[in-house]
N, C-alpha and C positions, 0 to 999 in steps of 0.2 A: 559946180566945181568949188566955188568959193565956200560953200557950206561944208564940204568934206574937208577942206584944208583947215578951217578954223574950228571945226566941231560944232558949228551952229546948224541947227536945222529947225527953222520956224514951223514948218509943216508938222513936225513930230510934237512940237510944244502946242500947237492948236489941237491936235488929235488928242494929246494928253488932258487938256483942258475940256474938251468934248466927253472924254471918258469920265471925268469927274462930275460934269453936268449930268451925264447920263446915269450916274450912280444916285444922284439926288432925285432924279426923275422916277427911278425904281421905287423909291420911298414914297413919292407922290402917288404913282398909280396904285400901289399896294394900299396906302392909306385911303385913297378915294374909295377902293373896292370894299375894304372893311367898314368905312363909314356908311356907304350905301346899303351893305347887307345888314349890319347890326345896330347902327346908331340913328340913321336918318329916319324921321317919322313919315310914313306914306300919306299921313292925313295932311301935310303941308304942300302936297303937289297934286296934280291930276294924274300922274303916273301910278299904276297899281303896284302893290307889293311884289308880284312875280317880275315885273319889268324891272324894278330896282335890283332885285337879286340877280336877274340874268346879267344886267349891265355892271353890277359890282363883280360878278364872277369873272366876266370877260376882263375888267380892269386888273384884277388879281391875276389871272393867267398871263396877261400881258405883262404885267409887272414882273412875274417870274421869268418870262422869256427874256425881258430886258435885263434882269439880274444876271442870267446866264451869259448873255452876249456881252454884257458890261465886265463881267469877270474875265472873260476871255480877252477882251480888248485891253483891260488893265494889266493883266499878266504880260501881254504881248508888248505894251508900250512902256511899263515901268520895270519890269523884272527880266526882260531879255535884251541882250545887247543888240545893236544894230547889225553886227556882223552875222548873227545866227539866222539861217534861212529856214522857213517853215517847211 
């Protein structure tokens, strides 16, 4: 009740911070995927090249999925008012 009266919603602020962190994690996952596929030398590890490509591909696809869900989350939290229902 108090948060409605004074316009403060700590839960929304925490969700906004989580959305920003999620945006940074998108770059991390896509960056790791690109690094494993194109840059990392397979001679430095016991993992073979196909395993690195598969894991890098999974990281890139997961990063793209996170990008989509983060985009939806950011649009909901930052660009829509609290009064709008989904």
